[in-house]
N, C-alpha and C positions, 0 to 999 in steps of 0.2 A: 583751763589752759589758755595761753595767749594765742592771738591770731597767727603770729609768726610761727609758733610751734605747730599749730594746726596745719598751716600751709606746708611747712617742711615735711610733716608726717604724711600729708596727702600726696605730695609730689613723689616722695620716696616710695610710698605704697603703690602708686600708679606706675612708677618706673619699673617695678618688679615684673609686671606683665605688659610689656610694651605692645605686643601684637594685639592683645585683647583691648588695651586702652585705645590704640589707634582705630580699631574696628568700631569701638563704641563711639568714639568721636566722629567717625565718618558720617553718621546720620545727621549730626548737628552741622558738620561742615557742608554737607549737601544742602541742607535746609537753609542755612544762612546765605550760602552762595547763590541759591536760587532766588531768595528774596531780593538780595542786592542786585543781581544781574537782571532779573525780570522787571523790577521797578525802574532801574536805570534805562533799560531798553524802552520801556513805555514812555518815560520822560524824554528820552532822546528822539524817539519817533515823533512825539508831540512837538518838540523843538524844531525838528526838521520840517514838519508840515507847516508850522507857524511861520518859519523863516521863508518858506516858499510862498505862502499867502502874502506876507509882507512885501516880498519881492515882486509881486504881480503889478504893483503900481502905487502911486502916491495918492493917499486920501481917496481911494478908489471906490466908486459905486458902479455896479453893473446892472443895466436895465435889459431884461430879456422879455420877449413877447409871449403872450398867450396866443390862443387861436380863436378866431371868430368867424362866424358865417354872416355874410351881408346880404340882405334881401330888401331891396327898396331902400327906405330910410331907417329900417330896423336893424339893429346890431344884435345878433344872437350871442350865446355863451361860448360854444366851442364848435369849430368847423375846420375849414381848410386854409383860410387866408391869414398870414401872419399879421400882427397888429402894430408893428413898429415900422416907421418909414424914415427916409432921409429927411423929410420935412419935420418929423418929430425930433430928430437929432438937432436940426437947425434951431428949433424952438427951445430945446433944452440949453443950447449954447448961449442963449440970450438971458438966461435966468441969473439972478444975483447969486454970487458964491461959487459959480462954475468957472474953473480955470481953463479946462480944455475938454473936448469930447472926441470920441473915436468910434463912429458907427462902423459896423463890420458885416461882411458876408463871407462865407467860407465854402470851400469845396476841396476835393482831393484830386490832384492831377499829376501826370508824369512830367517830371522836370529833367531836361537833358542838357548837359554841357560837355561838348566833345564826345568822348567815348563813355562817359559816365552818366548814369541816370538813377533816379529814385522817385518813388511816389511820395509826394509831400503834400501837406495841407497848405492850400493857397488862400491867403487872407486878403480880401479887398477892403481897404480902409482909407483913412485920410491922414493929413500931415500931423494931426494931434496925437497919433498913436504912441509915439515915443514918450511924450509927456505924460499921457494917461497911464501907460503901463510901465513907465520907468525903464525904458530901453536906452542904451547908448550905442552910437554908431562907431564901429571899430575903424572902418575905412570907407571913404566915399561920403555919401549923404543919404538922408531918408527922403521919402516922398514929399513933394511940395504942393501947395494949393494949386499951382498951375498945372501940375501933372494930373491932378484930379479933375480940374475944370476942362482940360482939353483931351481927356481920355488917352493919355500917353501910355505907350507900351514900355514901361520901365519897371524894374523889379529890385527889391532889397531882400536879401536872404539872411536867415539865421546862421549862427556859427556851425551848428551840426550839419545843416544842409550844405554849407560851404565845404566842410570837411568831406562829406560823402560824395560831393561832385568834384573834389580835387581843386577847388578854387582857393586862391590866396589873395593877399592884398593887391597884388599886381593884376588881378583878374577884373577889377572894376573897369568898365568900358566894353567888356566883351559881350557877346550875344549868348543868351541861354534860351532854351525853348520850353515853353509851358504848354502841354497838350498840343505840341507841334507849332505853336505860334511863337515867333521870335520876340524876345524882350531884351532891352539893354540893361545890363547889370549896373546899377548906380551905387550900390552900397552893401556892406556886410556888417551885421550887428555884433556887438559884444555879447559873449555868452552870459546867459542867466544862471547857468549851473548844469552839471553833467546829467542831472535827472529831470531837468525842466523841459517839457515838450515844446515850449515856446521857441527853443533854439532850432527846432526842426520844421521851420515854416518858411514860406515865401510870401512876401508882401508886395502887392501891386495896388495901383489906384482903384478906389471903390467903383468909379464910373467904368473903368476898363473891365473889371471883374464882372460887373453887371452886363456889359455889352457882349463880352465874349463867352462867359462861362456859366453864369447863374440866372440869366434872363434879365430883361430890361425893366421889370416892375420896380416900384420904389421901395419895396420892403427890405429890411435889414434883419440879420439874425440876432444882433445885440448892439447895445450902445454903451461903450465905456465912458465914464464921466470922472473927471478929477476935480475934487472940491478945492477951494482956495486954501483951506487948512483943515486939520482934523476936527477942530471944534465946529466947523461948518457942515460936517457930513450929514448930520440928522436934519439940519435946516434945508440943505440942498435936496435930500431925499423927499422931504415934505413938499418942497416946491415942484419937484419933478412929478410927484404923484398928482398934485393939483392941476398942473399944466396938461399932463397927458389925459387925465379924466375929462377935462374940459375939451381938449382937442378930439377925443374919441367919442364925445357925446354921451358919456356915461352918467346915469342918474346917481343920486346920493346913495341909493340902496343897491345899485348894481355892483356886481363883482368886477374888480379891476381885470383888464385883459393884458396885464403886464406884471412883471415882478421886479422889485429892486432889491439887490443884495449888496451889503456893505462888508468891508473888511472886518469891522467890529463884530458883525453877526457871525461871519465865518470863523473868526478866531474864538468867539464865545462858544460856538458849537464844538470846535476842536478841543477847547479846554474842558468842557463838560464830559465829552466822550473820553478824553484822556484820564480824567479823574476816576471814572467808572472802570476803565481798562486797568489802571494802576492798582485799584483796590482788588479787582478780580485776579490779576496776576499775583499780587502779594498774598491773597488768600490761598490761591493754589499752591504757591511756594511754601506757605506756612504749614501745609499738610506734611511736607517733608521734614520740617522742624519738629512737628508733633511726633512723627515716627522716630526721629532721633531721640526725643525725650523718653519715649517708651523703651528704647534701647538702653538708655542710661539707667532707668529704673530696673530693668531686667538684670543688668550686670551688677548693680548695687545689691539687689536681692541675693544674687549668687554669692557676692562678696561677703554679705552678712553670714550666710550659711558656712562659707569656707573659713571664716574668721571667728566662729563662735567661741572657740577655746581662747583665742587672743582676747576677745571681749571679756570673757570671764576672768582672765588673769588681771586685766587692767582694772576691772571693778574690784577684784580682791585686794589690790594694792592701793585702793582709794579713789579710783576714777568715778565721778558721778555720772548719773544718767545723762545730764545735759552735755557733759564732756564727750561722751560717746556719740550723742546726737549731733553735736557740732562737728565732730570728726568726719562722720559720713556725709553730712551736708556739705562740708568744705570740699570733700572729694568729688561729689556730684557737681558742685559749682566749678571746680577746677576743670573737670571734663568739659562742661558746657561752655565755659569761657574760652578755653583753648580752642575748642572746635569753632566757636563763634569768630575768634580773631582770624584763624586760618580761613574760614569760610568767607570772611570779608575780602581777604586778599584774592581768593579764587574768583569771587563774584566780580570784583573790580576788573581783574584781567579779562574775564569773559565778556563783560559789558563793553570794555575798551575794544576788544576784537570785533564784536558785533557792530559797534558804532562806526569803526573805521571801515569795515566791510560794507555796511549799509549806506555809508556816505553822510550820515548826520553828525559824525564826530562823537567824542567821548563826553557824556553828560554825567556829572557826579554831584549828588546831593548828600552832604555830610550827615543829614538827618537820618537817611536810610540805614547806613551801617550802625549808627548809634542806636536806633530802634531795634535793629537786628540783634545787637549785643545784649541789650536789656531783655529782649524777648528770650534769647538763649539762656540768660541767667535765670529768668523766671522758669524756664523749662527745667533747669537744673534744680531749682528749689522745689517746684511742684512735684517733679518725679523723683526727687531725692528724699522727700519728707517721709514717705512710707517705709522705705528700707532703713532710714536713720532711726525712725521711731521703733521699728522692730528690734534694731540693734540695742537701742537704749533701754528697752524693756526686758531684755534677757535676764533671767535669774542667774547670778554669778555661780551658784552651786551647781545648777544644771549645766551651765556653760562650761565649767571646769571638768565635768564628767564627759563632755561631748568628745567623741573621737571622729 
């Protein structure tokens, strides 16, 4: 029989039991929709995390301290004193390939403006912060070298903090209170994104933060570094490592008392975790597709038993075993293909809804539905072969006597 005749016969046969056909397809629909939706969600989450990492700064390296104990001239491994200082930051700024630095200290304080207040993260930093972490000022200005040198009580706030305190572009120049201490508001930053915690911060001069809130010692909690270009990141990382080891008096065999993280390392970690997560979710979703295939096999076996007499008549009038085999295989493929196409549509809608709700947007990879359709067709073939073989092997004489 020709393929067109087989398709017409399969569709007409499946149409005689619409409810049973729909229920049989449901397993495949759920399986394919699960694969498409879960893979899309995993890719969307990865894209969202990657975009946030890329938005953290331009060619960013972050130097964070270890801890050391100091006794006389001997430096121990781990203790109570942080190992990065303002002088370390100044030394890093002199290295080749470094475009800007931003040493930081942080604390959490109550911020008050008029009748509004919130507990926010207060960052003490320097004028290079906006360049290192790729911030733009919405209104006003950011910290200046003079404000750091002269311990000025000035503050710049993130967009979320501004909203929470009821501050607008006309609020620049007003006084806000941080832990009861008055500060002049000199600027409001552009938002980084609705889910970025950097928008919910207050920025004050590093020297002022050390004097008023975190103690006057020279240690810092981290140093943000911006390289001249992406190609210079590894070179700058090596230069920082060499400079800090020399400044901290570390021998060649001693463990470093600091850590350097780059965007490339973070993005690489995210990518590897994403690949594992995507495979895991796709594997879990494929179980549903396997269950759908078992449903197809079950209904096709029932169909063979119900149509035993029909098979005998067809064989009696000249149908060959391969014609019967092809007929039942095409019916199984039609069920799985129709379920796969519907499942793709459902999966796309679900992934779109989740992406919009979660905030990372709709991420669609055309390869995923293509693989899902091929997989569903394979399910139709694999689980349709046994029923089709049973149908093709029926003895026409026995089949004609079947009631």
